[in-house]
C-alpha positions in Angstrom: -25.9 29.7 -65.2 -22.4 28.8 -64.3 -21.4 25.2 -64.1 -19.7 23.6 -61.1 -16.9 21.2 -62.0 -15.2 18.7 -59.7 -11.6 17.8 -60.2 -10.5 15.1 -57.8 -7.9 12.3 -57.6 -9.2 8.9 -56.7 -7.7 5.5 -56.1 -9.1 2.7 -58.2 -11.2 1.6 -55.2 -12.7 5.1 -54.9 -10.8 6.9 -52.1 -9.4 10.4 -52.2 -7.0 9.8 -49.3 -6.0 7.1 -46.9 -7.7 6.8 -43.5 -5.3 9.4 -42.0 -5.2 11.6 -45.1 -2.3 9.8 -46.8 -1.8 10.8 -50.4 1.5 8.9 -51.1 -0.3 6.6 -53.5 -1.1 9.4 -56.0 0.7 9.5 -59.4 2.6 12.7 -60.1 4.7 12.0 -63.1 2.2 13.7 -65.4 2.9 14.0 -69.1 2.2 17.2 -71.1 -1.2 15.8 -72.2 -2.5 15.4 -68.7 -1.1 18.8 -67.7 -2.9 20.3 -70.8 -6.2 18.6 -69.6 -5.8 20.2 -66.2 -4.9 23.6 -67.8 -8.1 23.3 -70.0 -10.2 22.8 -66.8 -8.6 25.7 -65.0 -8.8 28.0 -68.0 -12.6 27.4 -68.1 -13.2 28.7 -64.5 -12.8 31.9 -62.6 -13.7 30.6 -59.1 -12.4 27.8 -56.9 -14.4 26.2 -54.1 -12.6 24.6 -51.2 -13.5 23.2 -47.8 -11.9 24.8 -44.7 -9.7 21.8 -43.9 -8.0 21.7 -47.3 -7.6 25.5 -47.8 -4.6 26.2 -45.6 -2.4 23.5 -47.3 -3.7 24.4 -50.8 -3.0 28.1 -50.5 0.3 27.7 -48.7 1.5 25.2 -51.4 0.6 27.5 -54.4 1.9 30.6 -52.7 5.3 28.8 -52.1 5.4 27.9 -55.8 5.0 31.5 -57.0 7.9 32.6 -54.8 10.2 30.7 -57.2 9.8 32.1 -60.7 11.9 29.3 -62.1 9.6 26.6 -60.7 8.1 24.5 -63.5 4.7 24.9 -61.8 5.0 28.7 -61.5 2.4 29.6 -64.2 -0.1 27.2 -62.9 0.6 28.3 -59.3 0.0 31.9 -60.4 -3.4 30.9 -61.7 -4.2 29.2 -58.4 -3.2 32.2 -56.4 -4.8 34.8 -58.6 -8.2 32.9 -59.1 -11.0 33.9 -56.7 -11.5 31.3 -54.0 -14.5 30.6 -51.8 -13.9 28.7 -48.6 -16.8 26.9 -47.0 -16.6 27.1 -43.2 -18.8 27.2 -40.2 -16.0 28.1 -37.9 -13.7 30.7 -39.5 -14.7 34.3 -38.8 -12.6 35.9 -41.6 -10.5 34.8 -44.5 -6.7 34.6 -43.9 -5.9 34.3 -47.6 -5.8 36.7 -50.6 -8.5 36.5 -53.3 -10.5 34.4 -50.9 -14.0 34.9 -49.4 -15.8 32.8 -46.8 -19.2 31.1 -47.4 -20.8 30.4 -44.0 -24.4 29.7 -44.9 -26.3 26.7 -46.3 -24.1 25.0 -48.9 -26.9 24.7 -51.5 -27.9 28.3 -51.2 -24.2 29.5 -51.3 -23.3 27.4 -54.3 -26.5 28.2 -56.2 -25.9 31.9 -55.5 -22.3 31.6 -57.0 -23.7 29.7 -60.0 -26.2 32.5 -60.7 -23.4 35.2 -60.8 -21.9 36.2 -64.1 -18.6 34.7 -65.0 -16.9 31.6 -66.2 -17.2 28.1 -64.6 -16.5 27.2 -61.0 -14.3 24.3 -59.9 -14.2 22.4 -56.6 -11.1 20.6 -55.4 -11.9 19.4 -51.9 -11.5 18.2 -49.2 -13.3 14.9 -48.9 -16.1 16.1 -46.5 -16.8 19.2 -48.4 -16.9 17.4 -51.8 -19.1 14.8 -50.2 -21.6 17.5 -49.2 -21.5 19.0 -52.7 -22.4 15.5 -54.1 -25.1 14.9 -51.4 -26.9 18.1 -52.5 -26.5 17.4 -56.2 -24.6 20.6 -56.8 -21.9 19.3 -59.2 -22.5 19.6 -62.9 -19.3 17.9 -64.2 -17.2 15.3 -62.6 -13.5 15.0 -63.7 -12.3 11.9 -61.8 -8.6 11.3 -62.0 -8.4 7.6 -61.3 -4.9 6.7 -60.1 -3.4 3.2 -60.7 -3.5 2.3 -57.0 -5.7 0.3 -54.7 -5.4 1.5 -51.1 -8.1 -0.7 -49.4 -9.4 2.0 -47.0 -9.6 5.7 -46.8 -11.7 8.8 -47.2 -14.6 8.7 -49.6 -16.5 11.5 -51.3 -19.6 9.4 -51.7 -20.3 8.6 -48.1 -23.1 11.1 -47.5 -25.3 10.1 -50.4 -28.9 9.5 -49.4 -29.8 7.7 -52.7 -28.3 6.1 -55.8 -26.5 8.5 -58.1 -26.5 7.9 -61.9 -23.9 9.6 -64.1 -23.5 9.8 -67.9 -20.1 9.3 -69.3 -18.9 12.2 -71.4 -15.4 10.9 -72.1 -12.8 8.5 -70.7 -9.2 9.6 -71.3 -6.2 7.4 -70.4 -2.8 9.0 -69.9 0.7 7.5 -70.2 1.4 7.8 -66.4 -1.5 5.4 -65.7 -4.1 7.9 -64.7 -7.5 7.6 -66.5 -9.7 10.7 -66.3 -13.4 9.9 -66.3 -15.5 12.9 -67.3 -19.1 12.4 -66.2 -22.3 14.5 -65.9 -25.1 13.8 -63.5 -28.0 11.9 -65.1 -30.7 14.3 -63.8 -34.3 13.7 -64.5 
């Protein structure tokens, strides 16, 4: 069965964005080691899961990157554009993006169906409400939490929909020169 990985940037106090979606606190001066970590994650997957609210900006950004072959993010952007994406939405009638399908049913059924298909791993990027629902339904098999060196006091949480305590097992903690620490966890399932 395919594994669902979560890659998400968090503040030290556990927020993925400010109260109005602000992301100006995130660290972007990534060194080659952190970029290699991210490349390793994306090389291990062939499907990206996104919530509807995040998809437009995500796809638009990476499509703009691949319009500039000299852009230092070109190769990674090509991966993002070429990788199959599944957008979870109750409101969209059809996909507006290439290499993208819609999932309109129950989130657990849709994700478990994707996990049962042949292929490499699956990665989820967001947004906050979508990831919160993945966590609520215990669908994530690996957490890759990019803890940024910032405290923002208030914002959007991916943990707000939990009905019960969640225990995780630390696989590895990796600090990077830019101040980000990646915490790799797996759920402690009984």
